[in-house]
N, C-alpha and C positions, 0 to 999 in steps of 0.2 A: 154814404159809406162811412162807418164809424172808425175813428183813429184810436190805436192802442196807446194807452198812457205809458210812458217809459218807466221801468222798474228802478227804484232807487236802491243801490247796492249797500248791504250792511257789512262794512269792513270789519267791524268788531266780532260779528257772528262767524264770519269766515275765518278770522284769526283763531277764534276758540275751537272751531271745527278742525282746523289744521293742527292745532296743538294737541287736541285729543287723539287724532289719527297718528301723529308723530309719536305720541306716548305709547299708544298700542303697538305701533311698529317697533319701537325701541324695546318694549317689554318682550315682544315675540322674538326679536333677534337675540336679546339677552338670554332668553330661555334656550334658544337653539345653541348659543355658544356654551351655555351651562351644560346642556346635554352632551355637546361635543367634548367639552373638557372632562365631563364625568366619564364618558366612554374612553377617552384617552387615558385617564387615570386608571380606569378598570383594566385596560389592555396593558398599559405600561407598568403598573404597580401590582394590582391584585392578581391578574392572570398572567403575569410575567413568566412564571415557571412553565405554565402550560404552553405558551407560544415559544418559549425557549426550547422546549422539548420537541415541538413540531419543527422548529427550524433545524434542530440537530438531526431529526429524522431525515430531512432533506440533504443535510450535509454529511451525516454519519450513517454508514451502512454496515450491517452485521452480515458477514459472509460465513456460512457454515463450511466446515472442513471435514471431508470424509476421512474416517479412520482407515488405517491399513488393515486389510483382511488377514486373519491368522493363517499361517502356513500349515501344510499337512506333510508329515513325514511317515515313513514306514518304521517298523520295529528296530531297524538297524541305522536309523538316522538319514536315510535316503530321501531327498526332497521329492514329493509326489505332486504337490500343488503349490505354485508360487505366484508372485505378483510381478508383472513386467510393465515398464512404462510405455504408454502409447500416446499418440497425439490425435485428438479428435477436433473436428470443426463443429462448434456448438453455436446455438442461436437462442437468444431470449426473445420470444415472439413479440412481447409488448413493447420492446424497444425498437422495433422495425416498423416504419410507416407503411410501406407497401411490400408485403412479404413476397408475393408472386414476382413482382418486378425485381426485387433484390435477389431472389433465387436465380432468375435468368441472368443477372449480371455476374453472380458468383460462378455460374457455369462457364463463363468466358475465361475465368482465371484458373479454376481446377475442374476436373471432370466429376460431374455428379450424375449417377445413373438414374433412370426413371424409377427403378425400384427403391433406391435410397430416398429420392424425393417423395415418393408415395408413402413410404414408411414414416418419414419425418412429419408429413402433413397429417397422417393418421395419429401420430403420437401427440401432436399439439392439440388435437381435438379432445383427447382424453386426459390431458394434464393442464395444470395451471399455466397461464401464459407468461407469468413472471419467472417461471422455472426454466432453467437452461435445458435445451433438448439437443441431442446429437443429430447432426445432419449427415456427416460422413465420419466414420470411425477409421482408425489406424492409417492416418496420413503418412506418406513417406517423406523423406527429407526434402525432395524437390517440391512437393505440394505445400509443405509447411513454409518453405522459403518464398514461393510464389504468392501465397495468400498474405504472408506477413508484410510484404512490400505494398500490397494493395488494401490492407486492413482498414486504413483510414476512410476508405470509400464505403465501408459497410458497418454502420453503427448497429450494435446488437449482435454482431457476429464476432467470434473469437476462437483462437486456437488454444485448447486446454490440454495440459499434460496430466494424464491420469494413470493410476496403476490398474492394470487389467489382469484378470486371472489367466494363468497359463498352466496347462497340464503337459509336462514334458514327456510322459509315457503314452499320451494319446489314448487309443482305444483299448489299451491293456487294462485300465482300471476304471473305465467309465461306469460300470454298474455298481461299483463299490463307492467311488468318490462322488459320483453324480457330476453336477456342474452348476455354475452360476450363470444367470442371464438377466436380461432387462426386467425391471419391475413392471408389472402390469397393473391395470386399474383394480382388478379383484384383490391383488395382494396389498395395494395401497389402502383399500377399504378395510381389509382385515387388520392391517397395522394400526389404522386409526381407531378401530374398535377395541384393539388391545392396548391403546394409549402408547404405541411405539413409533408413531409416524414422525415425531420430532427427531428421533434418532436416525432417521433415514433422509433428512433434509438434503444432504449432500451426496447421497448414495444413489447410484443408477442401477445396481445389480443386486440380486438376492439368490440364495441357494434354491435350486429347483428340484434336485434329486439327490439320493444317496446321502453320504456323510455331509455334504455341503448344505443340504436342507435340514437334516435331522439336528445338526449342531449349529444352525444359523445364529442363534443368540450368542453362543460362545465365540464363533468365528468373526462375527461382524465388528465388534468393538463399540466404542462410544464416540459420538460425533463431537467435534470441537468447533470453535468459531474464532473469527477475528473482527474487531471493530476498526473500520477504515474511514478516512475522510475522503469525500469525492467532490469534484467540481460540478458545475451546472450541466456538464455533458455526461456525468456518471463515471468519469475516469478517476481511478484511485490516486490520491495525492500522497497520503501517508497512512501508516498503520498506527492506530491508537492503542490497541491492546490485543492480546492473543491468548486464547484458551486452547492449548493443544489437544488434539483428539487422543483417545486411548485406543491403541491397536487391539485387535481381537486376539484370542488365545490361539497359540499354536497347538495342533493336535498330533500326538504320536499314536499311530495305529498298531494293531497287532499283525497287520499284513506284512508279508515278506515279498518284496518286489521280484526277487529272483525266482521264488516258487511260483509267483503269479505269471511270470514270463514263460516258465516251463509249462504251466497249464494252458496258456494261449498257444504255445508251439505244439503241444500234444494234440489239441483239438483240431488244429489246422483249419480246413474249410468245412468241418463237420458241425452240425448244429448240436448243441449240448451245453452242459454245465458241470463245473467242478467246484467242490467245496472241500477245503482242508482245515480241520480244527486242531487246536492245541488240546490234547486230551486232558491236560492238567487243570485248565481253567476255562475252556470254551472259547478262547481267543481265536479269531478267524485268521488263519495263515494265508489262505488263498481263497478268492471268491471271483470266479470267472465265468461269464456267460458268453456263448458264441452263437451267432456272429455279434460283433460289437460295433461301435462307431466312435469317431473322434469327438470328444466333448468340446474341443476348442471351436468347433463350428458354431456352437450355440452361444458362446461368450459374447460375441459382437453382433449377434443376430444372424441366424441361419437363413440363407436364401430359400425361396420356394422350390427352386430346382434341386438343391441339396436335400431339402426335407422330403421331397417326393421320393428320392432315391431310398430313403429309410423306410418308406411305407411299402415294403415288398413282402412276399410270402414267408421269407425267412425270419421276419419280425425281430430285427436287431434292437428295437426300442424296449422289448420285454426283457426283464432281468430273470432269466431262466433259473437261477440259483434259488430265488425266493418266490418267484411268480409262476414258474413252470410247473404244471400239474401232470405228474406221470404216475402210472401204476407202479408201486414200489416193487412188485414182483417178488422173487425169492429172497430178496434182502431182508424180508421180515420173518423168514422161517426160524431164525434163532429166537426171536421174541415169541413166536407162536409155540415153539417147543417149551419155553419157560412157562407159558401159561398152561399148557397141557400137563406139565409136571406139577405145577402148583395146584391144579384142580384134581390131581390124582388119576387122570385118564391114562397116563403112561408112567413108566419108570425107566431107569437107565437100561433095564433088561428087556422091557416090553418090545416084542417084534410084531410087525404088521405085514401081511402078505400083499405084495404088489404085483398084480398080473399085467400091469400096463394101463390100468384104468380104474375108476371108482364109480360105483353106482349106489344111488339111494335105494333102499329096499322097495320093491314093487314099482320102480321107475325105470323105463327103458333107456333114458339118456345116459351116455357114458362120458364122464370127465376124464380126459386122457392124460397120461403121464407123458413127459417129454421123451422118455425112452419107450418106444412102442411095445417092446417085449417085456417091459417091467424090470424092477430091481430085485424081485424075489422077496426073501425075508429081510425086513429093514427095521433097525432100531433107531433111536433118536439121533445117535451120532452119525450113522450112515445116511439118515434122511437129510441131514444138513450138509454133510460132506459131498454127497452126490446129488443133492437138491431133488430129492424124491417127491414129486407132486402128490402121488397117491397117499402117502403117509399123512400129509397135511390136509388133503381133502377129508380124510377120515376124522382127523383131529378136529377140524373146523365144524364138521357136521355134528359131532358129539358135544362140542362146546356151546354152539349157538352164537348168534350175532351179538347178543347183549353182553355176554362175558368178554367176547373178543373186543368189542367197541370200548367198553369200560376200561379194560386193561391197556389197550393201545393208546388211549387218550392220555394215560399217565406218562407215556413216552413222547408226548407232544404231537402225535398225529391228529389232524383235524383242528389244530390250534396254531396260533402265531407263535413263532419260536422266541420272539422278544429281541431279535437282532436289532441293532441301532441304525436301521434305515426304514423309511416308511413304505417302501415298495415291497410288500409281502402279502401273500394269500395264505389262508388257513387250509386250502385244499379240502379234501373230503375224507372223513372217517365215518363210513356209513353206519347207520343204526336203523332200528324200526321206525323211530320217530322221524329221522331224517327222510326216509323214503316216503313215508306218509305225507310229510310236509312238502316234499319236492314233487312227487308224482301222483299224490292222492291214491296210492296203492299200498296194499299190505306187503309185508316182507315175507318172501317165500323161502322154503328150506333150501331150494337150489341156489338162491342168491348167496347163501353163506359159503357154499362149497368153493367158489372162485375167490372169495375173500381170504380163504385159508392160505392161498399162495400169492397174496398181494395183488389180486386182479379184481375183476368185477367193478363195483362202484368205488372201490378204494383208490384214492389218488393221494400223492404226497409230493412235496417239493424236495429237490436235492438237499436243501438245508435241513428239512425235517428228517430225512433219512440219515444224514450225518449226525444230527443231534440225538436221535433215538439210539444210534449205535454208540455214541459217546456215553450216554446214560448206561448202556449195557456194559461197556468196558470198565466203567467206574462203579459197577455193581450197585446201581441205583442212584448214585449221586448225580444231581442235575446241575451242570454248569451252563447257564444260558449263553448262547453264542453272542459275541460282541466284537466290534471292529476297532474301538478306541481304547487305548490303555490309559493315557494321561493327557491333561490339558496344561500347557505351560504359558505363563505370562510374566515376563521379566524374570524375577527370581522366585516366582510363585509356581508351585507344581501341584495340580489338583488331580487326585486319583479318581478315575471314573469308575464308580462302584456298580457292579452288576449283581444284584441280590440273587442268591441261589434259590431255586424253587424247592418245594418239599421233595424229599427223595422217594424213590420207588422202593417199597419195603416188601420182601418176599417172606412167606411163611418158612421156607427152607432156603437159606442163603446159598447152599451148595448148588442149587439149580443155575445160578449165574455161571459157575465153573463148567457145568456140563455144556452150556451153549458156547462159551468161550473156547473150550477144548475142541468142540466140533468145528468152529470157525478156523482154529489153528490147523486142524487136520485137512480142512478144505484146501489149504495152500500146500501142505507138506506131504499129504498122502498122494500116491500116484493116481488113485481114482478120484481125488478131489478135483472139483471143477476149476479151481484157480491154480493148479499145480504147475502147469506149463509156463504161465505168465511170470511166476516168481522163482523159477528154477535158477539157482546160483546166487541168490541175493545174499549179501553179507550182513544182513540184519534178520530178525525173526518176525516175519509178518503173519497176519491172520486176516480172514475176510470172508465175504460171501458174494457170489455172483448172482445176477438176476437177468432174465430175459423177459421183457414185458410185451405182450401182444397188443398191437394197435387196433387190429380188426379181428373179428371172430372167424374161426375156420369151421366150416360145416362138418357135421358128423360124417365120417367115412372119407374125408379129404385130408391131405397132408399139407403142411406148411411148405410152400415153395417160394422163396424170396424172389427168384427171377421172374415168376409169373405175376407178381404183385407190383403195383405202382410204388415208386420209391417212398412216398409218404405213408404207405400202408405197411411197411416192413417193421419188424420188431425193434424196440428200443433196447440198447445195451446198458446194463446197470452193474455197478460194482461198489461195494462198501467194504473198507478194511481198516486195520490199525496195525501199529508196530511201535516198539518191539512187543512181543506177546506177553512177556513176564512183567514189563513195566511200560505200558502204552504211553507214547509221547504224542503221536498224531493219529487222527482219524481222517480218512479220505473217502469222499463220496463222488462218484462219477456217473453221469447220465449222458448217453449219446443217442441222439434220435435216429431211428430208421437205419441202423447199421448192423443189426444182427445180435449175436449173443454177448452176454456180459463177460464170459470167459475169454472170448477171442478179441474183443474190442475194449470193454471197460477195464478189465484187470490189467492189460498191458499199459494203459494210460496211467493207472494208479501206480504201477511199477516205476514209471518215469518220475513221478512226483516223489515217491519215497526214496528212490535212488538219489535224487538231488538233495532232499532234505537231510538224509543221513551222511552224505558226502560233505555237506556244509556243517553238520553237527556231529563230528566223530566221537565226541564224549558219550553220546547216547548209545552208540554202537558198543563201546567198551562196557557199558553197564548192562547191556542185554545179554541173553544167553543164546546168541546166534549159533546155528548148527555149523 
């Protein structure tokens, strides 16, 4: 067995190897220290400002401040929409570790309904988690006290005092004022698209209907902010700076709350609509749709139970003044007479024989007059005063639908009135083109006959009827209806301008007077259809009644309200103005399924005019009341 020779150690080589390794290690460590020092220099010196800003972001918080929403007043300075302080329990979801568990614990302190919890959980799904969301609105004093004592147990939860919209007159003004309610996802998306989202950072509500929606930009105001210093728990230590919000504009309306209340009282439990216009400038003095509802229900979030109550056959959510579509009936006969005079089909002296019906030559069908035995010989004055249907059947037949449609469009029929709320329909001013587009059918001669008395395919809103009459009493001048007079902000007053539309110009201006005189006779002559309703008035009224059929009555049968279902009975319509020589107001009344305009519509108009002229005695002195 061979023996291994022992290796002789080379101490010099080992020392050199160690020295080399130690040098490499030293260089490596030196480089690491250099990198570390370089990074420290970069962080502490070069990027100092950036990290200082980040530190401030953790220490300093910018809190948006919601502006106070502008107030709304009536023409006499009566407050119609105000802001009242309320206490809400709010939550910032991202600051709560276990939301479900936290909600269960909160329920032990104050009552939270299942509906409130469900609404809250739905809201946080559609909103950013760093944004405060309302868990329970309108806490009472006891609830505020109970939660305040226990608030330290619930990080992310807080009691917030906010100003909430309140409508002191409730359902009296709903369809005019509208209401504000919680912002939804669709509205937030629209605000972002319009670059307005930053102005709503602290806002929970937005205008949904009526004036509140139409003038949202003026009413809302400009958001403010405050920079505050917070500790590591997010609690505010001190305020560093404050940029106060700019409140929204206050609006002064043309509405008269007293007249509005009379309108509500007059309609009682009947379905219908009332519009009262200032004849001088088109300002809306009253705009009431019945039935109505309390807008305060929507401000803090309406319950499903309350909302279902509004989804009934009476349709309270519809604004009948601008969205209700009714046959205008005989209220358009003054306009039809003007067109017939303009076209030379009749003169003041022309008489038409009324046997109680009208027939197209060689056609068996009879279009009946409301008076079965007829009116005999009828001229233009008597045709309006006694509302002779046969006269206007004949006129319409000879005019044709094209001339009727073109002329009536000038008075706003079939078009939006331009009133400053979004909830409006144009209704229908029929024409050949309209019928072909709607039904793919040609226009027949018989279609024109019913149009002559405001029936058939013709529909109009109470606002359109009032506006068309206002153009008539102003002899062609068109003052668009509007609800807002001025917008006020501090010492700044902004007039809301409503540009007048082109006037209706007649070939013979005297034809205006013929129609107006006939409407005057309708009220003052014993045979006039509105005579009984205005007997003894201490002002000088004029007007026109209308009774609109809801269902057709077969040939040979008579209208019998008692035999018909309530919803199939005639609508009562009345439109009038006063004083006759110097018109101050125009009133339009539509009441559903209640019978004739002379027995229902005109007496309601009388109540409105009585109130208006009792509150404005100077107008009575200027008129030539009999």
